[in-house]
C-alpha positions as CSV (number, residue, x, y, z in Angstrom):
1,M,-29.2,-41.4,26.5
2,V,-25.5,-40.8,26.0
3,K,-26.1,-40.6,22.1
4,A,-28.7,-37.8,22.5
5,N,-26.5,-35.7,24.9
6,S,-23.7,-35.9,22.3
7,K,-25.9,-34.7,19.5
8,M,-26.9,-31.8,22.0
9,L,-23.2,-30.8,22.4
10,L,-22.2,-30.9,18.8
11,S,-25.7,-28.7,18.1
12,W,-24.5,-26.1,20.9
13,T,-20.9,-26.0,19.5
14,S,-22.2,-25.6,15.9
15,V,-24.0,-22.8,17.0
16,L,-21.4,-21.1,19.2
17,T,-18.9,-21.5,16.3
18,L,-21.4,-19.7,14.0
19,L,-21.7,-17.0,16.5
20,L,-18.1,-16.6,16.8
21,S,-17.9,-16.3,13.0
22,F,-20.3,-13.6,13.1
23,V,-18.8,-11.7,15.6
24,G,-15.3,-11.8,14.1
25,H,-16.9,-10.6,10.6
26,Y,-18.5,-7.7,12.3
27,V,-16.8,-4.4,10.8
28,T,-17.0,-0.7,12.0
29,F,-15.2,2.4,10.9
30,A,-15.8,4.2,14.1
31,L,-13.4,6.4,16.0
32,Q,-13.0,7.2,19.5
33,D,-11.8,10.6,21.2
34,V,-9.0,9.7,23.4
35,T,-7.3,12.8,24.0
36,K,-7.7,13.2,27.6
37,D,-6.4,9.8,28.3
38,L,-3.4,10.5,26.3
39,F,-2.4,14.1,27.3
40,A,-5.0,15.4,30.0
41,L,-4.6,19.0,29.8
42,E,-1.5,19.1,27.9
43,N,-2.9,18.6,24.4
44,Y,-1.5,21.8,22.7
45,G,1.5,22.6,20.7
46,T,2.6,21.1,17.1
47,V,3.5,17.4,16.9
48,A,6.8,17.4,15.1
49,A,8.0,14.0,15.1
50,F,7.8,10.6,16.7
51,G,10.5,8.3,18.1
52,D,11.5,5.9,21.0
53,F,13.6,8.3,23.1
54,N,14.2,6.3,26.1
55,S,14.5,2.9,24.6
56,D,11.5,1.0,26.4
57,K,9.9,-0.1,22.9
58,Q,7.0,2.6,23.0
59,T,7.0,5.4,20.9
60,D,7.4,8.9,22.1
61,I,6.1,12.2,20.8
62,F,7.9,15.5,20.1
63,I,6.0,18.7,20.5
64,I,6.9,22.0,19.5
65,R,5.3,25.0,21.8
66,N,5.2,28.8,21.2
67,R,7.6,28.0,18.1
68,S,10.4,28.4,20.4
69,E,10.4,25.1,23.0
70,L,10.8,21.5,22.6
71,L,8.7,18.9,24.8
72,I,9.3,15.2,24.6
73,F,6.1,13.5,25.8
74,L,7.3,9.9,26.8
75,A,4.8,7.0,26.9
76,D,3.6,5.7,30.1
77,L,1.5,2.8,31.2
78,K,-0.8,5.0,33.5
79,P,-3.3,7.9,32.3
80,P,-2.5,10.1,31.0
81,Y,-0.4,8.0,28.8
82,Y,1.9,10.7,27.4
83,K,3.7,12.8,29.9
84,P,6.3,15.6,29.2
85,K,9.4,14.5,30.4
86,V,12.2,16.4,28.5
87,H,12.1,20.2,28.1
88,L,13.9,22.3,26.0
89,T,13.2,26.0,26.7
90,K,13.7,29.1,24.3
91,D,16.7,29.9,26.6
92,V,19.1,27.3,24.8
93,F,18.4,28.9,21.4
94,P,19.3,32.2,19.8
95,S,17.1,35.0,20.6
96,D,14.4,35.6,18.2
97,F,14.5,32.3,17.2
98,S,11.5,29.9,15.7
99,L,11.5,26.1,15.3
100,T,10.5,24.8,12.2
101,S,11.0,20.9,12.5
102,V,12.5,18.3,14.9
103,V,14.1,15.1,13.5
104,P,15.1,12.6,16.4
105,G,18.0,10.2,15.4
106,D,21.5,8.8,16.4
107,Y,23.8,11.3,14.8
108,D,27.0,10.3,16.7
109,G,26.7,6.5,16.7
110,D,26.5,6.0,20.3
111,S,23.0,4.2,20.0
112,Q,21.2,6.9,21.9
113,M,18.8,9.2,20.7
114,D,20.0,12.8,19.6
115,V,17.5,15.4,18.3
116,L,18.2,17.7,15.4
117,L,16.2,21.1,15.5
118,T,16.0,23.4,12.7
119,G,14.9,27.0,12.4
120,H,15.2,30.4,11.5
121,T,15.6,33.9,13.3
122,N,13.0,36.6,12.7
123,D,15.3,39.0,10.9
124,G,13.9,38.8,7.5
125,S,16.0,35.8,6.4
126,S,14.2,32.9,5.2
127,H,17.3,30.5,5.3
128,T,17.2,27.5,7.7
129,I,19.5,27.1,10.9
130,A,20.1,23.6,12.4
131,F,21.3,22.6,16.0
132,I,21.8,19.2,17.2
133,F,21.2,18.4,21.2
134,W,23.0,15.2,22.0
135,G,21.3,12.5,24.0
136,H,22.5,10.8,27.4
137,N,21.2,8.7,29.6
138,Q,17.7,9.0,28.5
139,T,17.6,12.8,28.4
140,L,19.3,15.8,26.4
141,D,22.5,17.4,27.4
142,Q,21.4,21.0,27.1
143,S,24.7,22.5,28.0
144,V,26.5,21.0,25.1
145,R,25.2,21.4,21.3
146,I,26.5,21.9,18.1
147,E,25.2,24.4,15.5
148,L,25.9,23.2,12.0
149,N,27.9,25.8,10.4
150,R,25.8,25.9,7.3
151,T,22.8,27.9,6.3
152,F,20.4,25.7,4.4
153,N,18.0,27.2,1.8
154,D,15.2,24.8,3.3
155,Q,14.8,22.2,5.7
156,P,17.3,19.4,5.4
157,L,16.6,15.9,4.5
158,V,18.0,13.3,7.1
159,M,19.3,10.3,5.2
160,D,22.2,7.7,5.5
161,F,24.2,9.1,2.6
162,N,27.4,6.9,3.1
163,G,25.7,3.9,4.3
164,D,27.2,3.5,7.7
165,M,23.7,3.5,9.3
166,I,24.5,6.8,11.1
167,P,21.9,9.6,10.0
168,D,23.4,12.2,7.7
169,I,22.1,15.9,7.0
170,F,21.6,16.7,3.3
171,G,20.4,19.8,1.9
172,S,21.0,22.8,-0.4
173,V,23.7,25.5,0.6
174,R,23.9,28.4,-1.4
175,G,22.4,26.5,-4.5
176,S,24.4,23.4,-4.2
177,S,23.9,19.9,-2.5
178,E,25.7,19.4,0.5
179,V,25.9,16.4,3.1
180,C,27.3,16.7,6.7
181,Y,28.4,14.1,8.9
182,L,28.6,14.2,12.5
183,R,30.1,10.5,13.6
184,T,32.6,11.6,16.3
185,R,30.4,14.8,17.0
186,K,32.8,16.8,14.9
187,L,31.1,18.5,11.9
188,K,32.1,17.6,8.4
189,C,30.3,18.8,5.3
190,E,31.3,18.1,1.8
191,P,29.4,18.5,-1.7
192,A,27.0,15.5,-2.0
193,L,26.3,15.0,-5.8
194,G,28.3,15.7,-9.0
195,S,26.0,18.4,-10.3
196,D,24.3,21.2,-8.8
197,V,20.5,20.7,-8.1
198,K,18.2,23.6,-7.6
199,M,16.0,22.3,-5.0
200,R,12.4,23.4,-4.7
201,A,11.3,25.1,-1.2
202,P,9.4,23.4,0.4
203,H,10.9,20.4,-1.0
204,S,9.8,16.9,-0.8
205,N,13.2,14.8,-1.3
206,A,13.0,11.3,-0.2
207,F,15.5,8.5,0.7
208,I,13.7,5.3,-0.4
209,D,14.4,2.2,-2.7
210,L,12.7,3.1,-6.0
211,N,14.0,0.1,-8.2
212,K,13.4,-2.9,-5.9
213,D,17.0,-3.7,-5.3
214,F,16.8,-3.2,-1.2
215,T,19.0,-0.2,-1.3
216,A,17.9,3.3,-0.7
217,D,17.9,5.7,-3.4
218,L,17.6,9.5,-3.7
219,F,14.4,11.6,-4.9
220,L,14.8,15.3,-5.4
221,T,12.2,18.0,-6.2
222,T,13.5,21.0,-8.1
223,E,12.5,24.4,-8.8
224,S,10.9,23.9,-12.1
225,N,8.5,21.4,-10.8
226,E,10.8,18.5,-11.8
227,F,11.6,15.3,-10.2
228,E,14.9,13.6,-10.3
229,T,15.7,9.9,-9.3
230,W,19.1,9.2,-8.3
231,I,19.8,5.5,-8.0
232,N,22.3,4.1,-5.6
233,K,24.7,2.1,-7.6
234,D,27.4,0.3,-5.6
235,G,26.8,3.1,-2.9
236,N,27.0,5.9,-5.2
237,F,24.0,8.1,-6.3
238,T,23.7,8.3,-10.2
239,R,20.9,10.5,-11.7
240,T,18.8,7.9,-14.0
241,L,15.4,9.6,-14.4
242,S,13.7,13.0,-14.4
243,G,10.1,14.2,-15.0
244,K,7.8,17.0,-14.7
245,A,4.8,17.3,-12.8
246,P,1.1,16.8,-14.7
247,E,0.3,19.4,-17.2
248,M,-2.0,22.4,-16.3
249,T,-1.1,22.1,-12.6
250,I,-0.6,25.3,-10.7
251,K,0.4,24.5,-7.4
252,V,2.2,21.1,-6.8
253,G,2.2,19.5,-3.2
254,Q,4.5,17.2,-1.4
255,S,5.5,13.9,-3.2
256,A,4.9,10.8,-1.2
257,F,6.0,7.3,-1.7
258,V,4.0,4.0,-0.9
259,D,3.2,0.6,-2.3
260,F,-0.2,2.0,-3.4
261,D,-1.4,-1.1,-5.6
262,G,0.3,-3.8,-3.5
263,D,2.9,-4.9,-6.3
264,G,5.8,-5.0,-3.9
265,S,7.3,-1.6,-5.5
266,Q,7.1,1.9,-4.4
267,D,4.8,4.3,-6.3
268,H,5.1,8.2,-6.3
269,L,1.7,10.1,-5.2
270,L,1.3,13.6,-6.0
271,P,-1.3,15.9,-4.9
272,V,-1.9,19.0,-7.2
273,C,-4.2,22.1,-7.6
274,M,-5.3,23.0,-11.2
275,D,-5.7,26.6,-10.1
276,D,-4.4,29.2,-7.5
277,T,-7.5,28.8,-5.0
278,C,-7.3,24.7,-5.3
279,G,-10.9,24.6,-6.5
280,K,-10.0,21.8,-8.9
281,S,-7.7,19.5,-6.9
282,A,-6.3,15.8,-7.8
283,I,-4.1,13.1,-6.9
284,Y,-1.7,11.6,-9.3
285,L,0.3,8.4,-9.4
286,A,3.4,8.5,-11.5
287,K,4.2,5.4,-13.8
288,T,7.4,5.2,-15.6
289,G,7.0,4.8,-19.3
290,G,10.5,4.6,-21.1
291,T,12.5,7.6,-19.9
292,E,9.4,9.8,-19.0
293,L,6.8,9.9,-16.2
294,Q,3.2,9.2,-17.1
295,W,0.7,10.4,-14.6
296,V,-2.5,8.4,-13.7
297,P,-5.2,10.2,-11.7
298,V,-6.3,8.1,-8.6
299,L,-8.5,10.8,-7.2
300,T,-10.5,13.8,-8.8
301,D,-13.7,13.9,-7.8
302,F,-13.9,16.3,-4.7
303,R,-17.7,16.7,-5.0
304,R,-19.6,16.5,-1.7
305,K,-23.3,16.8,-2.5
306,D,-23.7,20.4,-3.5
307,S,-20.5,21.6,-2.4
308,V,-16.7,21.2,-4.0
309,W,-13.8,20.7,-1.6
310,G,-10.2,20.9,-2.1
311,F,-6.7,21.0,-0.9
312,V,-5.7,24.1,1.4
313,P,-2.9,26.1,-0.5
314,P,0.0,27.4,1.4
315,Q,-0.7,30.6,2.7
316,E,1.9,33.4,1.6
317,S,2.9,35.1,4.9
318,S,5.4,37.6,5.8
319,N,5.7,36.3,9.3
320,L,8.5,34.0,9.2
321,G,7.6,32.5,12.7
322,E,4.4,31.4,11.3
323,L,4.0,27.5,10.7
324,Q,4.1,27.0,6.7
325,I,2.1,23.7,6.1
326,P,2.5,22.5,2.4
327,I,-0.2,20.4,0.7
328,T,0.6,16.9,2.2
329,L,-0.7,13.3,2.2
330,H,0.0,11.3,5.4
331,L,-0.2,7.6,4.4
332,G,-0.9,4.4,6.4
333,D,-3.2,1.4,6.2
334,Y,-6.0,2.3,8.4
335,N,-8.0,-1.0,7.9
336,L,-5.2,-3.5,7.2
337,D,-6.4,-4.7,4.1
338,G,-2.7,-4.6,2.6
339,F,-3.3,-1.2,0.6
340,P,-2.3,2.2,2.3
341,D,-4.8,4.8,2.7
342,A,-4.3,8.6,3.3
343,L,-5.3,11.5,5.5
344,V,-5.4,14.9,4.0
345,I,-6.7,18.4,4.9
346,L,-9.7,19.7,2.9
347,R,-11.4,22.8,2.6
348,N,-14.8,23.9,1.2
349,T,-14.2,26.1,-1.9
350,S,-17.7,27.5,-1.9
351,I,-17.7,31.3,-1.8
352,G,-18.2,32.4,1.8
353,S,-17.4,29.0,3.3
354,T,-14.7,28.6,5.9
355,Q,-15.0,24.7,6.4
356,Q,-11.8,22.9,6.6
357,Q,-11.3,19.6,8.3
358,A,-9.4,16.2,7.7
359,F,-10.6,13.5,5.8
360,L,-10.0,9.9,5.2
361,L,-9.1,8.6,1.8
362,E,-9.5,4.8,1.6
363,N,-7.8,3.0,-1.0
364,V,-10.1,1.0,-3.0
365,P,-10.4,-1.0,-6.2
366,C,-10.7,1.3,-9.3
367,N,-14.1,2.0,-10.5
368,N,-13.7,4.3,-13.6
369,A,-11.5,4.3,-16.7
370,N,-9.0,7.1,-15.6
371,C,-7.2,4.7,-12.8
372,R,-7.7,1.4,-14.8
373,E,-3.8,1.2,-15.4
374,V,-3.4,1.3,-11.9
375,G,-6.2,-0.9,-10.7
376,R,-6.7,1.2,-7.4
377,M,-8.0,4.7,-6.3
378,F,-8.6,6.8,-3.4
379,L,-12.5,7.1,-2.0
380,V,-13.1,10.0,0.3
381,H,-15.0,9.1,3.5
382,W,-17.1,12.3,3.7
383,E,-19.4,11.1,6.4
384,Q,-16.7,10.5,9.2
385,S,-18.2,12.2,12.0
386,D,-15.5,11.8,14.3
387,L,-13.0,13.8,12.0
388,S,-15.8,16.4,11.2
389,A,-16.2,17.3,14.8
390,I,-12.9,18.6,14.5
391,P,-13.0,22.2,12.8
392,R,-10.1,24.4,11.5
393,A,-7.9,21.2,11.3
394,V,-4.5,21.8,9.8
395,V,-2.5,18.7,10.0
396,A,-3.7,14.9,10.4
397,T,-1.6,12.0,10.6
398,F,-1.6,8.1,11.6
399,F,0.0,6.9,14.9
400,D,-0.4,3.8,16.7
401,I,-1.1,5.0,20.1
402,Y,-1.6,1.6,21.9
403,E,1.2,-0.1,20.1
404,D,-1.3,-3.0,18.9
405,G,-0.4,-2.7,15.1
406,I,-3.7,-0.8,14.7
407,L,-3.1,2.6,13.3
408,D,-4.9,5.4,15.1
409,M,-5.3,9.2,14.0
410,I,-3.7,12.5,15.7
411,V,-5.2,15.7,14.5
412,L,-4.0,19.0,14.9
413,S,-6.3,22.1,14.6
414,K,-6.3,25.9,15.4
415,G,-7.6,27.0,18.7
416,E,-8.1,30.2,20.3
417,K,-4.6,30.4,21.5
418,E,-1.5,30.7,19.4
419,D,-0.6,27.0,19.8
420,L,-2.5,24.2,17.7
421,V,-4.8,21.8,19.6
422,I,-4.0,18.1,19.6
423,H,-6.8,15.6,18.9
424,A,-6.1,11.7,19.7
425,L,-8.6,9.4,17.9
426,K,-8.5,5.8,18.5
427,N,-9.2,3.4,15.5
428,N,-11.9,1.2,16.6
429,Y,-12.1,-0.8,13.2
430,E,-13.2,-4.1,14.6
431,A,-12.7,-6.5,11.3
432,D,-10.3,-8.8,12.6
433,A,-7.5,-8.1,10.1
434,Y,-3.9,-9.1,10.4
435,F,-0.8,-7.4,10.1
436,V,3.0,-7.2,10.7
437,K,5.0,-4.4,12.5
438,V,8.8,-4.0,11.6
439,I,11.2,-1.8,12.8
440,V,14.7,-1.9,11.6
441,L,17.7,-0.7,13.9
442,S,21.0,1.1,13.1
443,G,23.3,-2.4,13.9
444,L,25.8,-0.6,15.3
445,C,25.6,-2.8,18.4
446,S,23.7,-5.7,19.6
447,N,24.3,-6.5,23.3
448,D,27.7,-4.8,23.9
449,C,26.5,-1.1,23.3
450,P,28.3,1.6,24.8
451,E,27.7,2.1,28.3
452,K,25.3,-0.6,28.4
453,V,22.6,1.2,26.8
454,K,19.9,-0.5,24.7
455,P,19.8,-0.2,21.1
456,F,15.9,0.3,20.6
457,G,16.1,3.9,20.8
458,V,17.2,5.2,17.5
459,N,15.1,6.5,14.4
460,Q,17.0,4.9,11.5
461,P,16.3,6.2,7.8
462,G,16.6,4.0,4.8
463,P,15.7,0.4,5.6
464,Y,13.5,-1.2,3.2
465,V,11.1,-4.1,4.1
466,M,9.0,-6.3,1.8
467,Y,6.9,-9.4,2.3
468,T,5.3,-12.3,0.2
469,S,2.5,-14.2,1.5
470,V,-0.5,-16.2,0.1
471,D,-4.0,-14.8,0.8
472,S,-7.2,-16.6,1.7
473,N,-7.8,-17.6,-1.7
474,G,-4.6,-19.0,-2.6
475,Y,-3.4,-15.8,-4.6
476,L,0.4,-14.5,-4.2
477,K,0.3,-11.4,-2.1
478,N,3.2,-9.1,-1.5
479,A,3.8,-5.5,-0.2
480,S,6.8,-3.1,0.5
481,A,7.6,0.1,2.5
482,G,10.3,2.2,3.3
483,Q,11.4,3.4,7.0
484,L,11.5,7.0,7.4
485,S,12.1,8.0,3.9
486,Q,11.2,11.8,4.3
487,S,11.9,14.2,7.5
488,A,11.1,17.7,6.4
489,H,8.0,19.9,6.6
490,L,6.1,17.9,9.0
491,A,6.3,14.5,7.2
492,L,5.4,12.7,10.3
493,Q,6.5,9.3,9.4
494,L,6.7,6.7,12.0
495,P,10.1,4.9,13.0
496,Y,8.5,1.7,12.1
497,T,6.5,0.2,9.1
498,V,2.9,-1.4,9.6
499,L,2.1,-3.8,6.8
500,G,-1.5,-5.0,6.6
501,L,-2.2,-8.6,5.8
502,G,-6.0,-8.3,5.2
503,R,-7.9,-11.3,6.9
504,S,-5.6,-14.0,6.0
505,A,-4.2,-15.4,9.1
506,N,-1.6,-17.2,7.1
507,F,2.3,-17.2,8.0
508,L,4.2,-14.7,6.0
509,D,6.3,-17.0,3.6
510,H,9.2,-14.6,3.1
511,L,10.0,-11.4,4.8
512,F,13.0,-9.3,3.2
513,V,14.7,-6.4,5.1
514,G,17.5,-4.5,3.1
515,I,19.9,-1.4,4.5
516,P,21.6,1.0,2.4
517,R,25.1,0.2,1.1
518,P,28.3,2.2,1.5
519,P,30.3,3.6,-1.3
520,G,32.2,0.6,-3.2
521,G,29.6,-1.7,-1.7
522,K,29.2,-4.4,-4.4
523,Y,26.7,-6.5,-2.7
524,V,23.1,-5.8,-1.4
525,R,22.8,-5.9,2.3
526,K,19.5,-7.8,2.8
527,Q,18.2,-10.7,4.7
528,E,15.3,-13.0,4.5
529,W,13.1,-14.4,7.3
530,T,10.6,-17.1,6.7
531,A,7.4,-18.1,8.4
532,I,6.6,-15.1,10.3
533,I,3.7,-15.2,12.5
534,P,0.7,-12.6,11.7
535,N,0.0,-9.8,14.4
536,S,3.6,-9.7,15.4
537,Q,6.2,-6.9,15.8
538,L,9.6,-7.6,14.4
539,I,12.8,-5.8,15.7
540,V,15.5,-6.4,13.3
541,I,18.9,-5.8,14.4
542,P,21.4,-5.9,11.3
543,Y,24.6,-6.5,13.3
544,P,27.2,-6.9,11.9
545,Q,26.0,-4.7,8.8
546,N,28.2,-6.6,6.3
547,D,27.1,-10.1,7.5
548,P,23.3,-10.3,6.8
549,R,23.4,-13.9,7.8
550,S,24.2,-13.1,11.5
551,W,21.4,-10.4,11.8
552,S,18.9,-11.1,14.4
553,A,15.1,-10.5,14.7
554,K,13.4,-10.2,18.0
555,L,9.6,-11.2,17.5
556,Y,6.9,-10.0,19.8
557,L,3.4,-11.4,19.3
558,T,0.4,-9.1,19.7
559,P,-2.7,-11.1,20.2
560,S,-5.7,-10.2,17.7
561,N,-9.4,-10.1,18.9
562,I,-10.0,-13.4,17.2
563,V,-7.7,-15.1,19.8
564,L,-9.6,-13.5,22.5
565,L,-13.0,-14.6,20.9
566,T,-11.3,-18.2,20.3
567,A,-10.1,-18.3,23.9
568,I,-13.8,-17.4,25.2
569,A,-15.4,-19.9,23.0
570,L,-12.9,-22.6,23.9
571,I,-13.7,-21.9,27.6
572,G,-17.3,-21.7,27.0
573,V,-17.1,-25.1,25.1
574,C,-15.1,-26.6,28.1
575,V,-17.5,-25.4,30.7
576,F,-20.4,-26.7,28.6
577,I,-18.8,-30.2,28.2
578,L,-18.1,-30.4,32.0
579,V,-21.7,-29.4,32.6
580,I,-22.9,-32.2,30.4
581,I,-20.4,-34.7,32.0
582,G,-21.6,-33.5,35.3
583,I,-25.2,-34.3,34.3
584,L,-24.3,-37.7,32.8
585,H,-22.1,-38.8,35.8
586,W,-24.9,-37.5,38.3
587,Q,-27.5,-39.7,36.1
588,E,-25.0,-42.5,35.9
589,K,-24.4,-42.5,39.6
590,K,-28.1,-42.6,40.4
591,A,-29.0,-45.4,38.1
592,D,-26.0,-47.2,39.9
593,D,-27.6,-46.7,43.2
594,R,-30.8,-47.7,42.0
595,E,-29.5,-50.9,40.7
596,K,-27.3,-51.5,44.0
597,R,-30.5,-51.1,46.1
598,Q,-32.5,-53.5,43.7
599,E,-29.6,-56.0,43.8
600,A,-29.2,-55.8,47.6
601,H,-33.0,-56.6,47.9
602,R,-33.1,-59.5,45.5
603,F,-30.1,-61.0,47.3
604,H,-32.0,-60.7,50.6
605,F,-35.1,-62.3,49.2
606,D,-33.1,-65.3,47.6
607,A,-31.3,-65.7,51.1
608,M,-34.6,-66.5,52.8
């Protein structure tokens, strides 16, 4: 009897395990519109930046309205999950001023988030003016601001030029490159590079490690569609490589940097058009061959059934207040397979068509001879109904709405009013893949910050993250990412990095974090952590900056779906076992009672 029940128990356990395995391997690419849950009726304006403004470890959203006001939507635990709490009205700006970009950061080194705003006056001048509003006690001091007494040719790049972990402002002023510092809230500007660089407008300059030494380098785009790489050697930038855009390109989009093929180094992606109307579009990846750039196409097929789609070329407009959006790739690992995907805006190039919408480009293994050298390519998801339901889309980017390590989407579209309409789409990708989420702080303080503030609310450009691990098949796997490498022209980069690990639940063998070097710095400032748990968020505090061994990391675990399923299965098995034990105990008790009665009867009979 006991053996039979044991076999039945094992059988049910096997069935439950099989069912759990089936559920865990179920995959879907569905999206869910959660706009009302996030913004209620406040879903309009231009999403301009992301950052943890009030240091609560929740990412907030910076939104421009009417091209003259800034609202900071703070994350909340109750619906609507994002509420406008900080408001800069047009009264704090010069008259006839149009906002073009927002870059949060700690510009004075007090570990509180400040805000850099750029724009221009509507007087016919295309030059960019920049203001900084200082953060204090989880709000912005509107009575005190600093105006940079520099007129930039384009939106500046926010970077850490001198390696002190305080963001600096780099841009082109009268044709020459300059960098501005504001450590003590006093403006100091000086020439940045040894030679003049005629930067392209709109530029796609970047501050990111390009030679795998864990020190951020400088990438510049020039007027003649050339690209220059300035490597950081001992804290100083030295021009080492230059190259031109692919041949036969008429319009060049924004350069983007990502570990496209999962080899641990950053790749240069470039969207281009072969004609003025972008009827023939392509995405190229730059490979360094000797002293020249070699371009490998990773997407050239934009045909959808009987129609051809392409990028949306920037519109030439005399209205300087109108939002100018260049051709841009917004990158993120949508399915957490370890290979970054992209969101783009495409339009139907057929005559008479006005279709324009956002599309997901999935990073898949190469299936043609053109991309064989890279081994990966982009595949357009033409039938993503949730994205096609948003007409007249103009911007699409990734954003971790629920802070669970899964990248969701935010799409901006043209509405009936002047402001753009904001759409939030939750990523319901249900394959239980794993990730690690890393945010690197400034390291200016740890537990002894000025005015006892928490050091979490900063956007820090320049840190570099790389991991090595072993996948489920036993092969070595690594990937890398830079933090906030670009800041201009709605780059919309997140203040953290999300690295997909695929479906391997193994610990990360090594996680490396590096920060920029100061001038004269002979040693790379990087640290290594081992045995990092998957599905965790790692907050790295590089304090003191010059002593990597003393850097600290706070680990926060985000349970995955498989943990919940495992808990349910475990509880189910325990309940099932308890029921079996109860039945067996009841049957055994009945047998004992029967034996006692028989024994009592037999004793009474013998006594007679």
